[in-house]
Each structure stands twice: as C-alpha cells, then as structure tokens.
DORO-505266 format. One record per residue (C-alpha): x negated, y, z negated; residue number from 1. Coordinates in pm, 1 decimal. Layout:
<tormis>
X, Y, Z, NUM
...
</tormis>
This chain:
<tormis>
-4906.1, -2704.4, -247.6, 1
-5125.6, -2835.7, -525.6, 2
-4818.4, -2844.2, -747.5, 3
-4671.8, -3128.7, -540.1, 4
-4772.5, -3495.8, -544.7, 5
-4716.5, -3738.9, -260.8, 6
-4430.0, -3884.4, -461.7, 7
-4272.6, -3537.4, -488.6, 8
-4295.6, -3493.6, -110.5, 9
-4136.1, -3831.6, -43.6, 10
-3849.0, -3758.9, -282.8, 11
-3791.5, -3406.3, -148.4, 12
-3788.8, -3515.0, 215.8, 13
-3542.9, -3793.9, 143.7, 14
-3311.3, -3583.0, -70.4, 15
-3304.4, -3271.7, 149.4, 16
-3359.2, -3406.7, 501.7, 17
-3257.1, -3773.5, 470.8, 18
-3583.7, -3886.8, 630.8, 19
-3766.5, -4206.0, 534.3, 20
-4130.8, -4120.5, 464.2, 21
-4402.2, -4372.0, 548.1, 22
-4713.5, -4160.6, 483.2, 23
-4817.6, -3822.9, 340.3, 24
-5148.5, -3643.8, 398.1, 25
-5265.6, -3289.4, 332.4, 26
-5359.0, -3010.5, 572.6, 27
-5609.9, -2731.6, 495.8, 28
-5631.4, -2376.9, 631.3, 29
-5945.7, -2171.5, 694.0, 30
-5973.0, -2066.7, 328.0, 31
-5730.6, -2284.6, 130.6, 32
-5683.4, -2656.6, 81.3, 33
-5348.2, -2834.2, 66.2, 34
-5155.4, -2559.0, 243.9, 35
-4918.2, -2807.7, 406.9, 36
-4821.5, -3173.7, 399.4, 37
-4829.6, -3392.3, 710.2, 38
-4528.8, -3616.5, 664.1, 39
-4490.5, -3931.3, 871.3, 40
-4140.8, -4077.1, 876.6, 41
-3955.9, -4342.1, 1071.9, 42
-3790.4, -4057.0, 1261.3, 43
-4109.8, -3867.9, 1351.7, 44
-4398.5, -3664.7, 1207.2, 45
-4335.3, -3329.8, 1039.3, 46
-4510.0, -3049.5, 852.7, 47
-4374.9, -2947.9, 512.5, 48
-4502.9, -2606.2, 410.8, 49
-4449.4, -2377.9, 116.5, 50
-4356.2, -2031.3, 232.0, 51
-4608.6, -1772.5, 115.6, 52
-4568.0, -1461.8, 332.3, 53
-4478.9, -1182.4, 88.0, 54
-4420.5, -930.5, 370.0, 55
-4140.4, -1124.9, 539.0, 56
-3847.1, -1320.1, 400.9, 57
-3812.2, -1680.9, 505.4, 58
-3475.7, -1597.5, 662.0, 59
-3650.3, -1336.1, 878.8, 60
-3916.4, -1586.3, 981.1, 61
-3648.2, -1839.4, 1075.2, 62
-3483.3, -1576.3, 1293.2, 63
-3813.1, -1500.1, 1463.1, 64
-3866.7, -1870.8, 1527.7, 65
-3535.3, -1879.2, 1714.7, 66
-3656.5, -1591.6, 1933.8, 67
-3986.8, -1769.9, 2000.8, 68
-3803.7, -2090.2, 2089.7, 69
-3581.6, -1903.9, 2335.3, 70
-3894.9, -1763.6, 2502.5, 71
-4033.5, -2120.5, 2528.7, 72
-4379.0, -2026.0, 2403.7, 73
-4601.7, -2334.6, 2410.1, 74
-4673.7, -2488.5, 2070.9, 75
-4392.6, -2331.1, 1868.9, 76
-4258.8, -2630.3, 1674.5, 77
-3894.5, -2714.9, 1619.5, 78
-3761.8, -2596.2, 1283.2, 79
-3552.9, -2855.0, 1097.6, 80
-3257.5, -2769.1, 877.8, 81
-3169.3, -2956.0, 560.0, 82
-2870.0, -3190.0, 555.9, 83
-2672.0, -2892.9, 418.2, 84
-2769.7, -2680.9, 717.5, 85
-3015.3, -2456.8, 527.7, 86
-3346.8, -2345.1, 686.2, 87
-3539.7, -2418.8, 365.0, 88
-3526.4, -2594.9, 31.5, 89
-3651.2, -2518.5, -318.2, 90
-3897.2, -2710.4, -533.4, 91
-3985.5, -2560.7, -872.8, 92
-3841.1, -2228.6, -756.7, 93
-4066.1, -2220.5, -448.4, 94
-3928.9, -2222.4, -92.8, 95
-4036.0, -2495.3, 150.8, 96
-3952.2, -2548.0, 515.7, 97
-3994.0, -2834.7, 761.8, 98
-4110.5, -2815.6, 1123.2, 99
-4240.3, -3066.3, 1375.0, 100
-4604.2, -3163.3, 1335.3, 101
-4802.7, -3049.2, 1639.6, 102
-5088.8, -3273.8, 1750.3, 103
-5398.0, -3156.8, 1935.7, 104
-5774.0, -3138.1, 1930.7, 105
-5968.9, -2850.8, 1780.9, 106
-6135.7, -2558.4, 1958.5, 107
-6469.1, -2683.5, 2096.0, 108
-6627.2, -2338.8, 2152.8, 109
-6654.7, -2411.5, 2523.7, 110
-6597.9, -2163.3, 2803.6, 111
-6301.7, -2368.3, 2930.6, 112
-6139.1, -2364.3, 2585.6, 113
-6192.7, -1989.0, 2553.2, 114
-6037.4, -1928.4, 2895.8, 115
-5738.8, -2147.5, 2808.0, 116
-5688.3, -1952.7, 2485.0, 117
-5691.4, -1625.6, 2678.8, 118
-5428.2, -1762.3, 2916.2, 119
-5209.6, -1864.5, 2622.4, 120
-5237.0, -1524.5, 2453.0, 121
-5126.8, -1356.3, 2775.3, 122
-4814.9, -1574.8, 2768.2, 123
-4752.5, -1501.3, 2398.2, 124
-4790.4, -1124.8, 2433.1, 125
-4447.1, -1044.4, 2570.9, 126
-4201.9, -777.0, 2472.6, 127
-3872.4, -845.6, 2296.4, 128
-3572.0, -645.6, 2185.6, 129
-3474.3, -904.0, 1926.3, 130
-3341.0, -745.5, 1608.4, 131
-3552.9, -997.7, 1414.6, 132
-3868.5, -797.1, 1489.3, 133
-3953.5, -454.9, 1349.0, 134
-4131.0, -203.4, 1571.6, 135
-4483.4, -135.4, 1438.1, 136
-4612.2, 210.9, 1351.5, 137
-4960.8, 287.6, 1480.7, 138
-5037.5, 542.9, 1210.1, 139
-4955.0, 284.1, 945.2, 140
-5213.4, 55.2, 1108.4, 141
-5477.5, 327.3, 1127.3, 142
-5439.7, 475.4, 779.6, 143
-5650.0, 208.6, 599.7, 144
-5934.5, 277.3, 841.6, 145
-5954.2, 645.1, 752.7, 146
-5910.3, 564.2, 383.7, 147
-6210.3, 330.4, 407.8, 148
-6409.5, 606.6, 576.1, 149
-6335.8, 833.9, 278.8, 150
-6443.1, 561.2, 37.1, 151
-6775.0, 547.3, 221.1, 152
-6816.1, 922.4, 251.1, 153
-6743.0, 985.3, -116.5, 154
-6928.8, 674.8, -236.5, 155
-6617.5, 562.0, -420.6, 156
-6710.8, 194.1, -396.6, 157
-6845.8, 52.5, -719.7, 158
-6949.4, -266.8, -895.8, 159
-7108.9, -403.9, -579.0, 160
-7430.4, -609.1, -566.9, 161
-7744.5, -400.9, -516.4, 162
-7808.6, -539.8, -168.0, 163
-7453.4, -451.7, -58.8, 164
-7492.7, -97.8, -190.8, 165
-7817.2, -61.7, 5.4, 166
-7649.4, -202.1, 318.2, 167
-7366.2, 48.0, 293.2, 168
-7600.8, 338.6, 239.7, 169
-7805.8, 233.3, 541.5, 170
-7507.5, 175.3, 771.1, 171
-7275.7, 445.7, 634.9, 172
-7321.6, 689.4, 923.8, 173
-7267.2, 418.7, 1184.9, 174
-6958.6, 283.9, 1008.7, 175
-6800.5, 627.0, 960.7, 176
-6864.9, 725.8, 1321.9, 177
-6721.6, 397.4, 1449.0, 178
-6407.1, 431.3, 1237.0, 179
-6351.5, 791.5, 1346.8, 180
-6404.0, 710.9, 1714.5, 181
-6168.0, 411.8, 1708.0, 182
-5891.7, 605.2, 1530.7, 183
-5920.1, 902.2, 1767.5, 184
-5914.8, 678.7, 2073.8, 185
-5616.0, 475.4, 1959.5, 186
-5426.1, 787.3, 1851.4, 187
-5475.9, 933.7, 2198.5, 188
-5336.7, 612.9, 2349.8, 189
-5033.4, 588.5, 2118.5, 190
-4791.5, 642.5, 2405.1, 191
-4948.9, 359.2, 2605.3, 192
-4942.3, 95.7, 2329.8, 193
-4621.7, -96.7, 2392.1, 194
-4538.1, -340.3, 2108.9, 195
-4561.5, -708.2, 2201.1, 196
-4511.4, -1035.6, 2017.9, 197
-4835.7, -1130.1, 1842.0, 198
-4915.8, -1453.2, 1658.0, 199
-5094.2, -1268.1, 1378.4, 200
-5344.4, -1536.4, 1276.9, 201
-5539.2, -1664.8, 1577.7, 202
-5805.8, -1842.2, 1373.0, 203
-5980.2, -2167.2, 1456.7, 204
-5755.6, -2390.5, 1238.3, 205
-5451.2, -2249.6, 1419.0, 206
-5579.6, -2314.0, 1771.6, 207
-5524.5, -2661.5, 1915.3, 208
-5556.2, -2815.0, 2260.2, 209
-5342.0, -3067.5, 2441.8, 210
-5548.2, -3165.8, 2741.1, 211
-5670.6, -2839.3, 2890.8, 212
-5387.2, -2629.1, 2748.5, 213
-5425.8, -2423.2, 2432.0, 214
-5146.6, -2401.1, 2176.0, 215
-5106.2, -2202.9, 1854.6, 216
-4967.3, -2339.1, 1529.0, 217
-4865.7, -2177.5, 1197.5, 218
-4653.1, -1884.3, 1312.3, 219
-4579.8, -1737.5, 966.9, 220
-4742.0, -1404.8, 1057.4, 221
-4568.5, -1360.5, 1392.3, 222
-4454.6, -1002.7, 1447.0, 223
-4436.3, -719.4, 1694.3, 224
-4780.8, -569.4, 1721.3, 225
-5044.3, -458.6, 1967.1, 226
-5164.6, -715.0, 2218.2, 227
-5506.6, -554.9, 2258.8, 228
-5559.5, -563.5, 1882.9, 229
-5494.0, -937.6, 1865.4, 230
-5707.8, -996.7, 2174.9, 231
-5993.3, -797.2, 2017.9, 232
-5970.7, -986.5, 1687.3, 233
-5971.8, -1317.2, 1874.6, 234
-6273.4, -1213.6, 2081.8, 235
-6462.1, -1106.0, 1770.9, 236
-6376.9, -1378.0, 1521.6, 237
-6241.1, -1687.5, 1694.9, 238
-6514.8, -1664.3, 1958.2, 239
-6769.5, -1634.7, 1675.6, 240
-6954.3, -1328.2, 1810.9, 241
-7032.9, -1511.2, 2137.7, 242
-7012.6, -1270.3, 2430.6, 243
-7002.4, -1569.3, 2666.7, 244
-6695.3, -1714.0, 2496.7, 245
-6534.3, -1370.6, 2464.7, 246
-6593.3, -1295.5, 2833.2, 247
-6416.4, -1620.0, 2928.0, 248
-6135.7, -1543.1, 2683.7, 249
-6084.1, -1210.0, 2861.2, 250
-6106.8, -1377.1, 3200.4, 251
-5831.2, -1619.7, 3102.1, 252
-5622.5, -1328.4, 2974.0, 253
-5655.8, -1155.0, 3310.4, 254
-5892.0, -872.4, 3217.1, 255
-5922.8, -731.9, 3570.0, 256
-5545.6, -684.2, 3584.7, 257
-5530.7, -494.4, 3253.8, 258
-5483.9, -119.6, 3293.1, 259
-5773.5, 111.5, 3211.4, 260
-5597.0, 260.3, 2905.0, 261
-5539.9, -88.8, 2764.5, 262
-5902.5, -185.0, 2827.5, 263
-6000.5, 127.6, 2634.8, 264
-5762.4, 26.7, 2354.7, 265
-5920.8, -319.9, 2345.1, 266
-6266.3, -168.8, 2297.8, 267
-6140.9, 63.7, 2025.2, 268
-5969.0, -219.3, 1836.1, 269
-6277.8, -437.4, 1881.6, 270
-6509.6, -190.1, 1710.8, 271
-6300.8, -156.7, 1394.5, 272
-6510.3, -321.2, 1116.0, 273
-6210.2, -497.4, 960.5, 274
-6392.5, -708.4, 705.0, 275
-6589.3, -407.8, 578.7, 276
-6270.3, -201.0, 552.4, 277
-6092.8, -477.3, 359.8, 278
-6380.9, -522.6, 116.1, 279
-6424.7, -147.8, 64.7, 280
-6062.1, -117.9, -41.5, 281
-6108.3, -409.0, -282.2, 282
-6422.9, -255.3, -427.8, 283
-6227.5, 48.0, -547.2, 284
-5981.3, -168.4, -740.6, 285
-6200.8, -437.4, -894.2, 286
-6558.8, -568.6, -920.8, 287
-6672.8, -805.0, -647.7, 288
-6604.3, -1168.0, -735.0, 289
-6770.1, -1474.5, -588.0, 290
-6545.2, -1473.2, -279.6, 291
-6613.2, -1105.8, -206.2, 292
-6986.9, -1149.8, -260.2, 293
-6986.3, -1437.4, -11.3, 294
-6797.8, -1225.0, 242.8, 295
-7040.4, -934.3, 201.7, 296
-7330.5, -1175.8, 242.7, 297
-7188.0, -1309.9, 568.5, 298
-7134.7, -958.0, 701.8, 299
-7493.2, -858.9, 623.1, 300
-7636.0, -1179.7, 771.8, 301
-7446.7, -1129.8, 1098.2, 302
-7456.2, -750.4, 1114.8, 303
-7716.6, -731.2, 1389.8, 304
-7514.3, -976.4, 1599.5, 305
-7196.2, -780.3, 1529.7, 306
-7349.5, -454.6, 1648.9, 307
-7482.8, -626.9, 1960.6, 308
-7134.8, -766.1, 2023.5, 309
-6983.3, -416.8, 1991.3, 310
-7242.2, -275.7, 2229.4, 311
-7171.9, -546.3, 2491.2, 312
-6820.6, -408.1, 2543.5, 313
-6898.6, -37.5, 2529.7, 314
-6846.3, 150.4, 2855.4, 315
</tormis>
C-alpha cells in the first residue's frame, strides 16, 4: 500500500464507507511493510487492505469469509461493505477491502501460547461442503517436490553462490531421500487425507492472543487443504524449530486422539524441505538475488537444527 498516503486513506474511507477517520497507521507483514492500514474512526477501528492473492478472486474470498463467519471461528473479522453494498472498492485500479481491526498481543514463544495455538488450529480444521471452497488435489501438491528432486539429481540449479552449491552437493542424497519418502508416504495415505479448512498462513504476524486464547488474522489464503500439512508447517516454522514448543502445539491440538495414519501424514509433511524446494525452483528460472541469498544463508545456518527437529518426530 505504498501508493497510498494517509490523506488518500481518509478520503477513500469517507467516500466509500461514510466513516469519519481520526487516525491512520500502517501494518507490516513478515516480509513486507505497509501491507495494510489501521484506520481509527468515530465508529470503530478497521483494517483497510489491498487485495493481492492472484490465485483467488476477491469475490471468492468474500464468499469464503461468509462460510468462516457461519462456522464462528474465533478471530475471523467482520467484513464491511461499501455504502453501495459492494465487498470492495477500487483505488488506482487496485481492489481494497475493509474488515474489523483485531486487537491482541503477539506470540510469546511460551509453552502455554503454543498449546493455545494448537487448540485453535483443531477448531479451524473442520470440513465444509461450501461451494466457495475447491477440493484440493494431493498430486498437485506433491508434484513440485518430485520436480525439485529432479533438479537436484540432474544438477539443474545454476547461478547459486559457491557455498550454496557445496551445501547442495553435500546434502543432495539426504534431500532426495527425504523428498521420495515423504511423497511415497503421502501417496499411500491419499484415501485417508480428508480436506479441511486451513488458514494457509499461520506465521507469527498472523497469530495473536486475547488473554489465553489464540486467534488468527489475515485469512486471504484460507482454503480447503490438509490439516496435518498446516499443523506440520506451524510446528516447523511458527515454533521456530523448538521441539518443546512443537510438542505443546501438538498437545493442544490433541495429538493422542489423532489416528495413526494422520500422525504418519504429519511426519511426512513435516519432513518436506519446503524452503529448499521453493529456492531450487527459483534457481532454474533466474540467478539468486539478495533475498534468495539471505534465505539460503538462513537454511544453511539452521540446517543442523532442522535435521535434529526432523529426527525428533521420526518413529
């Protein structure tokens, strides 16, 4: 939203929503600044956000919000229509929408917070027959993994820093074996993987707490997906490679009540080296820029911890 000034926000909110703005501040995401405006008005506090999901139309997202609201999932904010009854408005040909601002404290990396987040994810991961959600295809999810394995096997990656090339040569066998094992395991469990609602972006900026309860904000990536995949990604990334935090996350989720096939699916999803796969695909298309170099550096710095984390959850 760098294209908007505070004055632009004030004028837009008044013209499209007939709200009297008293203050505007900016909200950052994990990687990007100014992704949303926090708009205080005499009628309440709201979040104005430019819509940026290229895989889903804003109309589809609005429909999914209605489904989430009907399920009464904690933290899903109310979506506000314009005075003309539209779910969004345009500014310089870009779509913007307005929802309630959700207050809360940040994730403190405590065992209690991790357990509360697990409890929330269990409540989020429910099935739905809503026509607003498309049923996922497991093979579509797994194809990039096997493609990345081929990139490694054929050494198709290029224009990478010398230390990254050495890292990949050293860890190639481990990475290929891990990818193959995960794909085979998940393929064998295809009939057991029932699609559930998933938030799609359970990262630290999107996790808030009201008292002892966890809530999730920024639902732009909500979809039907695989609960164990989202749980695994949360355990790995949001818990910051801490087995203590991840164990409490799983405890809050109700790990002991999860079926054995789903526990196996969790372990298979957990061991997928997502960041490596993403960067390998990029390396085929273009030279590594500063952002990619920084990501590779972080992977290499934490690789020993990552492998220890994988091993902690192996049977």
